[in-house]
Each structure stands twice: as structure tokens, then as C-alpha cells.
N, C-alpha and C positions, 0 to 999 in steps of 0.2 A: 223777456223770456230768454234772451240770449245768455244771460248769466246762469240761469238754471239749466238750460239745455247743454251748456258747455261744462257744467260742474261734474267732476268725477268722484266726489266724496259720497259715501254711503251713509244712510241713517239721517236723523234730524240734525241739522246744523245751521248756523246763521249765515246770512248773506248780507251784502251791503244794503243800507236803507235808502240810498239815493241813486237811482230812482227807486221808489217803493216797488216791491214785487206784487203787491195786491192793491186794489183800489175799489171804491164803491161802484157797483155795476147797476146803474139806475134803469137800463133798458131791458133788463131781464124780468120776466114774470114767472113766479114760482107757483106751480099748481100741484095738487096731490095726485101725481101720476107716476107710473113706473118709468124710470129714466136709465139710460145707459150712457156713460161718459167714456170716450176713447181718448187715450193719450197717444197722439200721432207723432211724437218726437222722433 
């Protein structure tokens, strides 16, 4: 997250792939519910 939090570029653009920015999240259960996600950077 440090790489993304420290980035000052705007719009969609690439970042390094090592370490990957995303990974499979096996501990999350998705249900059909209203959800609010907050970006607390």
C-alpha cells in the first residue's frame, strides 16, 4: 500500500508488479448486502 499511498500521479497508470498490489483474499465472504467502503489514506 505504501507505493499507492505515496503516488502523486493521477488517472489509471501502472505500478511495479513486485510485490503485487493485489492478491486473492480468501478470508472475505461476499454477501448480497448494501456496503460502504471508505478510503482512509
